C-alpha positions as CSV (number, residue, x, y, z in Angstrom):
1,X,5.5,-12.0,-19.3
2,X,5.6,-8.4,-20.4
3,X,4.5,-9.7,-24.1
4,X,1.2,-10.6,-22.5
5,X,0.7,-7.4,-20.6
6,X,1.6,-5.5,-23.5
7,X,-0.8,-7.3,-25.6
8,X,-4.0,-7.0,-23.1
9,X,-3.1,-3.2,-22.9
10,X,-3.1,-3.1,-26.8
11,X,-6.5,-4.8,-26.8
12,X,-8.1,-2.6,-24.1
13,X,-8.8,1.1,-24.3
14,X,-8.0,3.0,-21.1
15,X,-10.7,5.8,-22.0
16,X,-13.4,3.0,-21.9
17,X,-12.3,1.1,-18.7
18,X,-11.9,4.9,-16.8
19,X,-15.3,6.1,-18.4
20,X,-17.1,3.0,-16.5
21,X,-16.2,4.6,-13.2
22,X,-15.9,8.4,-13.8
23,X,-17.7,10.5,-16.3
24,X,-15.2,11.8,-18.9
25,X,-15.3,15.2,-20.7
26,X,-13.5,15.5,-24.1
27,X,-10.8,18.1,-24.0
28,X,-9.0,18.7,-27.1
29,X,-7.1,15.4,-27.5
30,X,-7.3,14.3,-23.9
31,X,-10.4,13.6,-21.6
32,X,-10.9,15.0,-17.9
33,X,-12.9,14.1,-15.3
34,X,-13.7,14.3,-11.1
35,X,-10.8,12.2,-9.7
36,X,-12.1,9.0,-8.5
37,X,-9.2,9.1,-5.7
38,X,-9.6,12.3,-3.9
39,X,-12.7,14.7,-3.2
40,X,-12.6,17.8,-5.6
41,X,-15.2,19.8,-7.2
42,X,-13.1,21.2,-10.1
43,X,-11.7,18.2,-12.6
44,X,-7.7,17.6,-12.1
45,X,-8.1,14.0,-13.6
46,X,-7.0,13.4,-17.2
47,X,-6.6,10.4,-19.2
48,X,-4.3,10.5,-22.4
49,X,-5.8,8.3,-25.0
50,X,-2.4,8.5,-27.4
51,X,0.0,7.2,-24.4
52,X,-2.7,5.2,-22.7
53,X,-2.0,7.1,-19.4
54,X,-3.8,8.9,-16.8
55,X,-2.7,11.5,-14.1
56,X,-4.3,13.7,-11.9
57,X,-2.9,17.0,-10.8
58,X,-4.7,17.2,-7.3
59,X,-3.5,14.2,-5.7
60,X,-0.8,13.4,-8.2
61,X,-1.6,9.7,-8.6
62,X,-1.0,8.1,-12.2
63,X,-0.5,5.1,-14.0
64,X,-2.1,3.0,-16.8
65,X,-4.9,0.7,-17.2
66,X,-3.4,-1.6,-14.8
67,X,-2.9,0.8,-11.8
68,X,-6.5,2.4,-12.8
69,X,-7.8,-1.1,-12.1
70,X,-5.8,-1.9,-9.2
71,X,-6.8,1.2,-7.3
72,X,-10.2,1.6,-8.0
73,X,-11.2,-2.4,-7.4
74,X,-8.5,-2.7,-4.4
75,X,-6.8,-5.5,-6.6
76,X,-3.1,-6.6,-6.6
77,X,-1.2,-6.9,-9.8
78,X,-2.1,-10.8,-10.3
79,X,-5.4,-10.3,-9.7
80,X,-5.7,-7.1,-12.0
81,X,-3.7,-9.1,-14.6
82,X,-6.3,-12.0,-14.7
83,X,-9.3,-9.5,-14.7
84,X,-7.8,-7.7,-17.7
85,X,-6.8,-10.8,-19.4
86,X,-10.1,-12.3,-19.2
87,X,-11.7,-9.1,-20.6
88,X,-9.3,-8.5,-23.1
89,X,-9.6,-12.6,-24.2
90,X,-5.9,-13.0,-23.4
91,X,-4.9,-16.4,-22.6
92,X,-2.5,-16.6,-19.4
93,X,-1.2,-19.9,-20.4
94,X,1.9,-19.3,-21.8
95,X,3.1,-17.7,-18.3
96,X,6.4,-19.3,-17.0
97,X,5.4,-21.7,-14.4
98,X,2.0,-21.9,-15.2
99,X,0.1,-25.1,-15.5
100,X,-3.0,-24.8,-17.7
101,X,-4.7,-27.9,-17.1
102,X,-4.2,-27.5,-12.9
103,X,-5.3,-23.7,-13.4
104,X,-8.2,-24.4,-15.3
105,X,-9.2,-27.5,-13.0
106,X,-8.8,-25.0,-10.0
107,X,-10.6,-22.3,-11.7
108,X,-13.6,-24.6,-12.1
109,X,-13.7,-25.9,-8.3
110,X,-13.7,-22.4,-7.1
111,X,-16.4,-21.2,-9.1
112,X,-18.6,-24.2,-8.3
113,X,-17.9,-23.2,-4.5
114,X,-18.7,-19.7,-5.1
115,X,-21.9,-21.0,-6.8
116,X,-22.5,-23.0,-4.0
117,X,-22.2,-20.4,-1.2
118,X,-24.6,-17.9,-3.3
119,X,-27.0,-20.9,-3.3
120,X,-26.7,-21.6,0.5
121,X,-26.8,-17.6,1.1
122,X,-30.1,-17.4,-0.5
123,X,-31.4,-20.1,1.2
124,X,-30.4,-18.6,4.5
125,X,-32.0,-15.4,3.8
126,X,-35.2,-16.8,3.0
127,X,-35.4,-18.9,5.9
128,X,-34.6,-15.6,8.1
129,X,-37.6,-13.8,6.1
130,X,-40.2,-16.7,5.9
131,X,-39.8,-19.3,8.7
132,X,-42.0,-18.8,11.4
133,X,-39.2,-20.5,14.0
134,X,-36.8,-17.9,12.6
135,X,-39.2,-15.2,14.9
136,X,-36.5,-15.1,17.5
137,X,-34.0,-14.3,15.1
138,X,-35.9,-11.6,13.6
139,X,-36.6,-10.0,17.1
140,X,-33.0,-10.2,18.1
141,X,-32.0,-8.4,14.7
142,X,-34.9,-5.8,15.6
143,X,-33.5,-5.3,19.1
144,X,-30.1,-4.5,18.1
145,X,-31.6,-1.6,15.7
146,X,-31.2,-3.2,12.6
147,X,-34.1,-2.1,10.1
148,X,-35.7,-4.4,7.4
149,X,-34.0,-2.8,4.5
150,X,-30.5,-3.0,6.1
151,X,-31.5,-6.9,6.9
152,X,-32.1,-7.3,3.0
153,X,-28.9,-5.1,1.9
154,X,-26.5,-7.5,3.8
155,X,-28.3,-10.4,3.1
156,X,-28.3,-11.7,6.7
157,X,-29.9,-15.1,7.2
158,X,-31.0,-17.8,9.4
159,X,-29.8,-21.6,10.0
160,X,-32.6,-23.4,11.3
161,X,-31.9,-25.7,14.4
162,X,-32.3,-29.0,12.6
163,X,-29.8,-31.5,11.8
164,X,-29.5,-31.2,7.6
165,X,-31.9,-29.0,6.5
166,X,-29.4,-27.0,4.3
167,X,-27.2,-30.3,3.4
168,X,-30.5,-32.0,1.8
169,X,-31.5,-28.6,0.2
170,X,-28.1,-28.4,-1.8
171,X,-28.1,-32.0,-2.4
172,X,-31.2,-31.7,-4.2
173,X,-29.7,-28.8,-6.1
174,X,-27.0,-31.1,-7.7
175,X,-24.4,-30.3,-5.6
176,X,-22.0,-33.4,-4.1
177,X,-21.4,-34.3,-0.1
178,X,-18.0,-33.4,-1.2
179,X,-18.3,-30.0,-2.3
180,X,-20.4,-29.3,0.7
181,X,-17.8,-30.4,2.9
182,X,-15.1,-28.5,1.1
183,X,-17.3,-25.1,1.1
184,X,-17.3,-25.8,4.9
185,X,-21.2,-25.7,5.1
186,X,-21.3,-29.5,6.3
187,X,-19.4,-32.0,8.5
188,X,-19.3,-35.9,7.8
189,X,-20.1,-37.5,11.2
190,X,-18.1,-40.1,12.6
191,X,-21.0,-42.5,13.1
192,X,-21.8,-42.5,9.3
193,X,-25.3,-41.4,9.7
194,X,-24.6,-38.8,6.7
195,X,-23.9,-35.2,6.5
196,X,-25.2,-32.6,8.9
197,X,-25.1,-28.8,8.9
198,X,-22.0,-26.7,10.1
199,X,-24.4,-23.7,11.1
200,X,-27.4,-24.5,13.4
201,X,-29.7,-22.2,15.0
202,X,-27.8,-19.3,14.1
203,X,-28.1,-15.9,12.7
204,X,-25.9,-15.8,9.3
205,X,-23.7,-12.9,8.0
206,X,-22.5,-13.7,4.7
207,X,-18.8,-12.5,4.0
208,X,-18.0,-11.2,0.5
209,X,-15.0,-10.5,-1.1
210,X,-14.1,-7.2,-2.6
211,X,-16.7,-7.8,-5.7
212,X,-19.2,-8.9,-3.4
213,X,-19.2,-12.8,-4.1
214,X,-19.9,-15.0,-1.1
215,X,-16.6,-16.5,0.6
216,X,-18.2,-17.9,3.8
217,X,-20.2,-17.2,6.8
218,X,-20.3,-16.1,10.1
219,X,-23.1,-17.4,12.6
220,X,-24.1,-15.8,15.9
221,X,-25.7,-18.5,18.4
222,X,-29.2,-17.9,19.3
223,X,-30.0,-18.9,23.1
224,X,-26.8,-20.6,25.0
225,X,-25.3,-22.2,22.2
226,X,-21.5,-22.2,22.1
227,X,-19.0,-20.8,20.7
228,X,-21.0,-17.4,20.3
229,X,-19.6,-16.8,17.0
230,X,-18.7,-19.4,14.4
231,X,-17.4,-18.8,10.9
232,X,-16.8,-20.9,8.3
233,X,-13.6,-23.0,8.4
234,X,-10.7,-22.3,6.0
235,X,-11.5,-23.3,2.6
236,X,-10.3,-22.9,-1.1
237,X,-12.3,-19.6,-1.1
238,X,-12.2,-18.5,2.6
239,X,-9.4,-17.6,4.9
240,X,-10.3,-15.6,7.8
241,X,-7.4,-13.4,8.4
242,X,-7.2,-11.9,4.9
243,X,-11.1,-11.1,4.7
244,X,-12.6,-8.0,5.9
245,X,-16.5,-7.8,6.6
246,X,-18.6,-5.4,4.4
247,X,-15.6,-4.1,2.3
248,X,-17.5,-4.9,-1.0
249,X,-20.3,-2.2,0.6
250,X,-17.4,0.1,2.1
251,X,-14.8,0.4,-0.9
252,X,-16.1,3.3,-2.6
253,X,-16.7,5.3,0.6
254,X,-13.4,4.6,1.8
255,X,-11.9,5.9,-1.2
256,X,-13.9,9.0,-1.1
257,X,-13.2,9.6,2.4
258,X,-9.7,8.5,1.9
259,X,-10.1,6.6,5.5
260,X,-11.3,3.2,6.5
261,X,-12.8,2.6,9.9
262,X,-12.3,-0.9,11.3
263,X,-14.6,-2.0,14.0
264,X,-14.8,-5.6,15.7
265,X,-18.0,-7.3,15.0
266,X,-20.6,-7.6,12.3
267,X,-23.4,-5.8,14.0
268,X,-21.0,-2.8,14.4
269,X,-20.2,-2.5,11.0
270,X,-23.6,-2.9,9.8
271,X,-24.8,-0.3,12.4
272,X,-22.2,2.0,11.2
273,X,-23.4,1.6,7.5
274,X,-27.1,2.1,8.3
275,X,-26.3,5.1,10.5
276,X,-24.2,6.7,7.2
277,X,-20.7,5.8,8.4
278,X,-20.2,3.5,5.0
279,X,-16.5,3.5,5.3
280,X,-16.7,0.9,8.1
281,X,-15.3,-2.5,8.0
282,X,-15.1,-5.5,10.3
283,X,-12.2,-8.1,11.1
284,X,-13.4,-11.5,11.3
285,X,-12.3,-12.5,14.7
286,X,-10.9,-9.2,15.7
287,X,-7.6,-9.4,15.0
288,X,-6.0,-7.3,12.4
289,X,-3.4,-8.8,9.9
290,X,-1.1,-7.9,7.6
291,X,-3.3,-9.3,4.8
292,X,-6.2,-6.8,6.1
293,X,-3.7,-3.9,5.9
294,X,-2.5,-4.7,2.2
295,X,-6.2,-4.8,1.2
296,X,-6.9,-1.3,3.0
297,X,-3.8,0.6,1.8
298,X,-5.0,0.3,-1.8
299,X,-7.9,2.3,-1.0
300,X,-7.1,5.2,1.7
301,X,-4.1,6.5,3.6
302,X,-6.1,6.9,6.8
303,X,-7.1,4.1,9.1
304,X,-9.3,4.6,12.1
305,X,-9.4,1.9,14.7
306,X,-12.8,1.5,16.6
307,X,-12.6,-1.6,18.5
308,X,-14.3,-2.5,21.7
309,X,-13.1,-0.3,24.8
310,X,-12.3,-3.3,26.9
311,X,-9.2,-4.9,27.5
312,X,-9.8,-7.3,24.9
313,X,-10.1,-4.6,22.7
314,X,-7.5,-2.5,24.1
315,X,-4.9,-5.4,23.2
316,X,-6.6,-5.8,19.5
317,X,-6.4,-1.9,19.2
318,X,-2.5,-2.2,20.1
319,X,-2.0,-5.4,17.9
320,X,-3.9,-3.2,15.1
321,X,-1.7,-0.4,15.5
322,X,1.8,-2.8,15.2
323,X,0.3,-4.5,12.2
324,X,-0.3,-1.3,10.5
325,X,3.0,0.0,11.0
326,X,4.7,-3.4,9.8
327,X,2.7,-3.1,6.9
328,X,2.2,0.2,5.8
329,X,4.4,1.9,3.1
330,X,7.2,4.2,4.2
331,X,7.8,7.6,2.5
332,X,11.1,9.4,2.9
333,X,11.1,12.9,4.9
334,X,14.0,15.4,5.0
335,X,14.8,16.2,8.5
336,X,17.0,19.4,9.3
337,X,20.2,18.6,11.6
338,X,22.6,21.3,12.9
339,X,25.7,22.1,11.4
340,X,29.0,20.0,13.0
341,X,30.2,22.0,16.1
342,X,33.2,23.1,14.3
343,X,31.7,24.7,11.3
344,X,29.1,26.4,13.9
345,X,32.2,28.0,15.4
346,X,33.3,29.1,11.7
347,X,36.3,26.4,11.5
348,X,35.2,24.6,8.6
349,X,36.2,25.4,4.7
350,X,32.5,26.1,4.2
351,X,29.3,26.5,6.0
352,X,27.2,23.3,5.4
353,X,23.6,22.3,6.3
354,X,23.0,18.8,7.1
355,X,19.6,17.1,6.2
356,X,18.8,13.6,7.5
357,X,16.4,11.7,5.4
358,X,14.3,9.6,7.5
359,X,11.5,7.1,6.8
360,X,7.6,7.9,8.2
361,X,5.0,5.8,7.4
362,X,2.9,6.9,4.6
363,X,-0.5,6.7,6.3
364,X,-2.4,8.4,9.1
365,X,-3.4,5.9,12.1
366,X,-6.1,7.3,14.6
367,X,-8.2,5.8,17.5
368,X,-11.8,6.3,18.3
369,X,-12.5,7.1,21.8
370,X,-15.8,5.4,22.9
371,X,-17.7,5.5,26.4
372,X,-16.5,2.3,28.5
373,X,-18.4,-0.3,28.5
374,X,-20.0,0.5,25.0
375,X,-19.5,-1.2,21.6
376,X,-19.9,1.1,18.7
377,X,-23.1,-0.3,17.8
378,X,-24.2,0.5,21.2
379,X,-22.9,4.0,20.9
380,X,-24.6,4.4,17.3
381,X,-28.1,3.4,18.7
382,X,-28.1,5.2,21.9
383,X,-26.2,8.2,21.4
384,X,-25.4,9.2,17.9
385,X,-24.2,12.5,18.9
386,X,-21.4,10.9,20.7
387,X,-20.5,9.0,17.7
388,X,-20.3,11.8,15.6
389,X,-18.0,13.5,18.2
390,X,-15.6,10.4,18.1
391,X,-15.5,10.4,14.6
392,X,-14.7,14.4,14.2
393,X,-12.1,14.0,16.9
394,X,-10.5,10.8,17.1
395,X,-7.2,10.6,19.0
396,X,-4.2,10.6,16.8
397,X,-1.7,7.9,17.3
398,X,0.8,9.2,20.0
399,X,-2.0,10.7,22.0
400,X,-3.9,7.2,22.2
401,X,-0.3,5.7,23.6
402,X,-0.1,8.6,26.0
403,X,-3.5,7.1,27.3
404,X,-3.0,3.6,26.8
405,X,0.6,3.5,28.1
406,X,0.0,4.7,31.2
407,X,-3.6,3.8,32.4
408,X,-2.3,1.2,34.6
409,X,0.1,3.6,36.2
410,X,-0.2,6.0,39.3
411,X,1.6,9.2,38.0
412,X,2.1,10.7,41.2
413,X,4.6,7.8,42.1
414,X,8.5,8.4,41.1
415,X,8.4,4.9,40.1
416,X,5.5,4.9,37.6
417,X,6.7,8.4,36.4
418,X,9.9,6.8,35.2
419,X,7.8,4.0,33.6
420,X,5.7,6.5,31.7
421,X,9.0,8.1,30.6
422,X,10.3,4.8,29.4
423,X,7.4,3.6,27.7
424,X,6.4,6.8,25.9
425,X,10.1,8.5,25.1
426,X,10.4,5.7,22.4
427,X,7.1,6.7,20.8
428,X,7.8,10.2,20.7
429,X,11.3,9.5,19.0
430,X,9.6,7.9,15.9
431,X,8.0,11.4,15.0
432,X,10.2,12.8,12.3
433,X,8.5,16.5,12.8
434,X,10.7,18.3,15.2
435,X,7.7,20.7,16.1
436,X,5.6,17.8,16.9
437,X,8.0,15.8,18.8
438,X,9.1,18.8,20.9
439,X,5.2,19.4,21.7
440,X,5.0,15.5,22.9
441,X,8.2,16.0,25.1
442,X,6.3,19.1,26.6
443,X,3.1,17.0,27.1
444,X,4.9,14.3,28.6
445,X,6.8,16.7,31.2
446,X,3.3,18.1,32.3
447,X,1.9,14.8,32.8
448,X,4.5,13.0,35.0
449,X,5.9,16.3,36.6
450,X,9.4,16.3,35.6
451,X,11.7,18.8,34.0
452,X,11.7,19.1,30.5
453,X,15.5,19.1,29.8
454,X,15.6,15.7,31.4
455,X,13.5,14.2,29.0
456,X,15.2,15.9,26.2
457,X,18.3,14.2,27.3
458,X,16.7,11.0,27.7
459,X,15.0,11.4,24.1
460,X,18.2,12.3,22.4
461,X,19.5,8.7,23.8
462,X,16.5,7.0,22.3
463,X,17.1,8.8,18.9
464,X,20.9,7.7,18.9
465,X,19.5,4.3,19.3
466,X,17.0,4.1,16.6
467,X,19.0,4.0,13.6
468,X,16.0,4.6,11.3
469,X,17.9,7.4,9.4
470,X,18.1,6.5,5.3
471,X,20.8,8.5,4.8
472,X,22.3,12.0,5.6
473,X,23.2,14.8,3.2
474,X,25.9,17.5,3.9
475,X,25.0,20.2,1.4
476,X,27.4,22.8,1.0
477,X,25.8,26.4,1.2
478,X,28.7,27.9,-1.1
479,X,29.6,26.6,-4.4
480,X,32.5,24.5,-5.0
481,X,31.8,22.2,-1.9
482,X,30.9,18.7,-1.9
483,X,28.1,16.5,-1.1
484,X,28.6,13.6,1.2
485,X,26.2,10.8,2.3
486,X,26.0,8.9,5.2
487,X,24.1,5.5,5.3
488,X,22.5,4.1,8.3
489,X,19.5,1.6,8.4
490,X,17.9,-0.3,11.1
491,X,20.5,-0.9,13.2
492,X,23.6,-0.7,10.7
493,X,24.7,2.5,12.6
494,X,25.9,5.5,10.7
495,X,28.8,4.3,8.1
496,X,30.3,6.8,5.4
497,X,29.8,5.0,1.9
498,X,32.7,4.3,0.5
499,X,33.9,1.6,-2.1
500,X,35.1,-0.4,0.5
501,X,31.1,-0.6,1.8
502,X,29.0,-2.2,-0.7
503,X,25.1,-2.4,-0.1
504,X,23.7,-5.9,1.1
505,X,23.6,-8.2,-1.8
506,X,21.0,-10.9,-2.8
507,X,23.4,-13.4,-3.9
508,X,21.3,-16.1,-2.5
509,X,19.0,-15.6,-5.7
510,X,19.5,-18.2,-8.3
511,X,21.8,-16.9,-11.4
512,X,19.7,-16.1,-14.4
513,X,20.8,-16.5,-17.9
514,X,24.3,-15.2,-18.6
515,X,24.3,-13.6,-22.3
516,X,27.3,-11.7,-22.7
517,X,25.2,-8.6,-24.5
518,X,25.7,-5.1,-23.8
519,X,22.5,-3.4,-22.6
520,X,21.4,-2.5,-26.1
521,X,21.4,-6.2,-26.7
522,X,24.3,-6.2,-28.8
523,X,27.5,-7.8,-28.3
524,X,29.4,-5.4,-26.2
525,X,32.9,-4.8,-24.3
526,X,31.5,-3.3,-21.3
527,X,33.5,0.0,-21.8
528,X,30.5,2.5,-22.8
529,X,29.4,4.7,-20.0
530,X,26.4,6.2,-18.1
531,X,26.1,9.8,-19.0
532,X,25.5,12.8,-16.8
533,X,22.7,14.8,-17.6
534,X,23.6,18.1,-19.5
535,X,22.1,21.3,-18.1
536,X,20.1,21.9,-21.6
537,X,18.0,19.1,-20.6
538,X,16.4,20.6,-18.0
539,X,14.7,23.1,-20.5
540,X,13.8,20.3,-23.2
541,X,10.8,18.8,-23.4
542,X,12.2,15.4,-24.4
543,X,15.5,13.6,-23.2
544,X,18.1,12.7,-25.4
545,X,21.3,13.7,-27.0
546,X,24.8,12.8,-26.3
547,X,26.0,15.0,-23.6
548,X,29.2,14.3,-21.3
549,X,29.7,10.8,-20.4
550,X,30.8,9.4,-16.7
551,X,32.1,6.3,-15.7
552,X,30.9,4.4,-13.1
553,X,32.9,1.3,-12.1
554,X,36.2,1.2,-10.5
555,X,39.2,2.5,-12.9
556,X,36.6,3.9,-15.3
557,X,35.4,0.4,-16.3
558,X,31.5,0.6,-15.6
559,X,28.0,-0.3,-16.8
560,X,27.8,0.3,-20.6
561,X,25.1,2.6,-21.0
562,X,24.4,5.3,-23.9
563,X,21.5,7.3,-22.9
564,X,20.6,8.2,-26.7
565,X,20.8,4.4,-27.4
566,X,18.1,3.2,-24.5
567,X,14.5,4.1,-24.1
568,X,13.0,4.7,-20.9
569,X,12.0,1.1,-20.2
570,X,15.5,-0.2,-20.7
571,X,16.6,2.4,-18.0
572,X,13.9,0.9,-16.1
573,X,15.0,-2.5,-16.4
574,X,18.6,-1.7,-15.2
575,X,17.5,0.0,-11.9
576,X,15.3,-3.2,-11.3
577,X,18.2,-5.2,-12.2
578,X,20.2,-3.4,-9.7
579,X,17.7,-3.5,-6.8
580,X,17.2,-7.4,-7.8
581,X,20.9,-8.0,-7.4
582,X,21.2,-5.5,-4.2
583,X,18.5,-4.6,-2.3
584,X,20.2,-2.2,0.0
585,X,20.3,0.3,-2.9
586,X,16.6,0.8,-2.2
587,X,17.7,2.9,0.7
588,X,19.3,5.2,-1.9
589,X,16.6,5.5,-4.5
590,X,13.4,5.5,-2.8
591,X,13.6,9.4,-1.8
592,X,14.0,9.7,-5.7
593,X,11.6,7.9,-7.4
594,X,8.4,6.3,-6.7
595,X,6.2,3.9,-8.5
596,X,4.3,6.3,-10.5
597,X,7.8,7.4,-12.0
598,X,7.7,4.2,-14.3
599,X,6.3,3.8,-17.4
600,X,6.3,0.3,-18.0
601,X,3.5,-2.0,-15.9
602,X,5.8,-4.9,-15.3
603,X,8.7,-2.8,-14.1
604,X,6.3,-0.4,-11.9
605,X,4.9,-3.7,-10.1
606,X,8.7,-5.0,-9.6
607,X,9.8,-1.9,-8.1
608,X,6.8,-1.6,-5.8
609,X,7.3,-5.2,-4.9
610,X,10.8,-5.1,-4.0
611,X,10.7,-1.7,-2.3
612,X,7.9,-2.7,0.0
613,X,9.7,-6.0,0.8
614,X,12.8,-3.9,1.7
615,X,11.0,-1.4,3.5
616,X,9.4,-3.9,5.7
617,X,12.9,-5.3,6.6
618,X,11.8,-8.7,5.1
619,X,14.0,-11.7,5.5
620,X,12.3,-12.9,2.2
621,X,15.1,-11.9,0.4
622,X,17.0,-15.2,1.2
623,X,14.3,-17.2,-0.6
624,X,14.6,-18.3,-4.4
625,X,13.4,-15.9,-6.8
626,X,10.7,-17.9,-7.8
627,X,9.1,-18.0,-4.3
628,X,10.0,-14.7,-3.8
629,X,8.2,-12.9,-6.8
630,X,4.7,-13.0,-8.4
631,X,5.2,-15.7,-11.4
632,X,3.7,-12.7,-13.5
633,X,6.7,-10.9,-13.1
634,X,9.5,-13.6,-13.4
635,X,10.2,-12.9,-16.8
636,X,10.7,-9.2,-16.6
637,X,13.2,-9.9,-13.5
638,X,15.1,-12.0,-15.4
639,X,15.3,-9.9,-18.2
640,X,16.2,-6.9,-15.6
641,X,18.8,-8.7,-14.0
642,X,20.5,-9.8,-17.8
643,X,20.7,-6.3,-18.2
644,X,22.8,-5.7,-15.4
645,X,24.8,-9.0,-15.5
646,X,25.7,-8.0,-19.3
647,X,28.0,-5.1,-18.0
648,X,31.3,-4.7,-16.0
649,X,30.5,-5.6,-12.3
650,X,30.4,-2.6,-9.7
651,X,30.8,-2.3,-6.1
652,X,30.4,0.2,-3.1
653,X,30.2,3.8,-4.1
654,X,30.0,2.8,-7.8
655,X,26.8,0.7,-7.3
656,X,25.3,3.6,-5.4
657,X,26.3,6.3,-8.0
658,X,25.0,4.0,-10.6
659,X,21.4,3.2,-8.9
660,X,20.9,7.0,-7.8
661,X,21.8,8.5,-11.5
662,X,19.3,5.9,-13.1
663,X,16.6,6.8,-10.7
664,X,17.4,10.4,-11.1
665,X,17.1,10.0,-14.9
666,X,13.7,8.3,-14.7
667,X,12.4,10.9,-12.4
668,X,13.4,13.5,-14.8
669,X,12.1,11.8,-17.6
670,X,8.6,11.5,-15.8
671,X,8.8,15.1,-14.9
672,X,9.4,16.2,-18.4
673,X,6.7,14.0,-19.7
674,X,4.3,15.8,-17.2
675,X,5.8,19.0,-18.4
676,X,4.6,18.4,-21.9
677,X,1.2,17.0,-20.9
678,X,0.6,20.3,-18.9
679,X,1.6,22.7,-21.7
680,X,-0.5,20.8,-24.0
681,X,-3.4,21.1,-21.5
682,X,-2.7,24.9,-20.9
683,X,-2.9,25.4,-24.6
684,X,-6.3,23.9,-25.0
685,X,-7.8,25.5,-21.7
686,X,-6.6,29.0,-23.2
687,X,-8.5,28.0,-26.7
688,X,-11.5,26.7,-24.8
689,X,-11.5,30.1,-22.7
690,X,-11.2,28.3,-19.6
691,X,-9.1,30.8,-17.6
692,X,-9.8,28.9,-14.4
693,X,-8.4,25.9,-15.7
694,X,-5.5,28.0,-17.1
695,X,-4.7,29.3,-13.4
696,X,-4.5,26.1,-11.9
697,X,-2.6,23.9,-14.7
698,X,0.0,26.8,-14.6
699,X,0.3,26.7,-11.1
700,X,0.9,22.7,-11.6
701,X,3.6,23.5,-14.2
702,X,5.4,26.0,-11.9
703,X,5.4,23.0,-9.4
704,X,7.0,20.5,-12.0
705,X,9.7,23.2,-13.1
706,X,10.4,23.6,-9.2
707,X,11.2,19.9,-9.3
708,X,13.2,19.8,-12.2
709,X,15.3,22.6,-11.2
710,X,15.7,20.7,-7.6
711,X,16.9,17.6,-9.6
712,X,19.1,19.7,-11.6
713,X,20.8,21.2,-8.5
714,X,21.1,17.8,-6.9
715,X,22.8,16.1,-9.8
716,X,25.3,19.2,-9.9
717,X,25.8,18.6,-6.3
718,X,26.6,14.9,-7.0
719,X,29.7,16.0,-9.0
């Protein structure tokens, strides 16, 4: 598969792809532009044609042509692969498990249904604009405050109250009865009298995908028709729980604002766009799902819920919050802890500071507070200033819970005070920032009129029960000390890692080809070793040399990797192979390395997929590999596993050490690459006389050097 990825990358130019989205300015051998992923005035987004990579020194996003397309268009890897393969004229028929004839047939069917939906949308739209019987529909839309321009922009339509008006039109265009039924536009009656229209006497809302192609329709009944809202049934194109209404029109505003606002109804979303809040989308059927969050998180890191302020809306908000917390990525944050009591009393061999690494959701979730009984579109129409105020001051997630979890309680009663504490303390315990956590404890104490110390005692019990720390690092403050790691994740408690306590293994995955090769691809003995980085590497512009070697396996027998003979992608393969076989290692590497540190497109996507799966606590690891991974990544997964299986086996502390050292090396390689690129850019800026750019780039270079020094310090602490 990697050969297909590389073929696509060889045929396409990153500069051309980026230039279609932002205006590029030549600067020496690179190009710079205003970053498309965050708001800025001075360009900090650079494209390097020679390496076909891009990097933003403002928001620190980076990648290649695949990541750029994924981030700008909101596509996942298989979608980006198909898009770029078509653009490059590369056939995907050679993909493992790819049935070319079947895929071509399915593609033809889907394209036919897409065109059918487009023709139906045009018919609905013209009916709304032209038919005399559509006057009530036009009056309704006008009463909801929608302008004619908005109606046209969103392509709204009308389904006449006739039995088969749409069916007769589409059949006359050459579509078959089966195609109309497959698209969800017609039904077959039991009496055999011919097809009848699925939508009748309804205002029609076209539902589009991210590229603006019509997938299906939503229909609101006029008069007393039931159900009030009717959506296209599930079809090969349309799946209700995976589509967000107006996302095609909102995606650019979402990326610019780094925020998505989720409302409940079609009119809510349309009115928000008309008013100017264009980063707004609506759920089809109001329930937020994991598939919705997966789309959103590619575009923004801030999710604002603005669902209806009634009982159903409150329940939908709660469901949306839980789905977001479950589906969003996690990041690792260091949390300082007190030293052990004996060391605080000076009884230890050396002063030590303890840092616990904890997970927190890598996104901001907040809630718009609207007047009771008013939907977002009503607030926008009747009181725009109130809408602006709600947008400017949404309730942070924890503050929202303070309201939602206590609204049914009488906080003057001891019983309800205790109940409020039981409901809110576990939520407060989720906060990794100790200052914020303390502030919310004080707020709760004031709310329920109890002593703060009592709440702190209860909070500590909640914290001990959470088991959400990824690791604890005991760092010596004097030279000669040692670093210990205590792992604990989601119910496993705090266990001191040792060779007798190996991480969880994916033994249920099918065994891939055993090749008997060394990691360099040659027959090997399994006695070579993974070398530590020497201090000189920190100052080098590239990683190489021979350096000291360290045995990783039990008894000195371990993985055979010589850093001088392996390139960067081979190191990436090795790390991916370890994570495939031992997913529990993710907790030890996710605080060291991230997606952007991978240079290989396929290895980067595999790391993202596996790390996301592990962070969500997925049980999918017990599925066969073919079902677990996207088919586009199976060949790379097999290659990565062969690299690990060719080496001598490791377990326990050896596995942890191998994974963390490999991740550290890859991180260092990435930082050294950025170091080289920044020095080049600084030189170009000096020659151009751009002193402001020189100052900013030198600041970025200092940050890179700080990270390199930090990695070198950690490497020394590992011994």
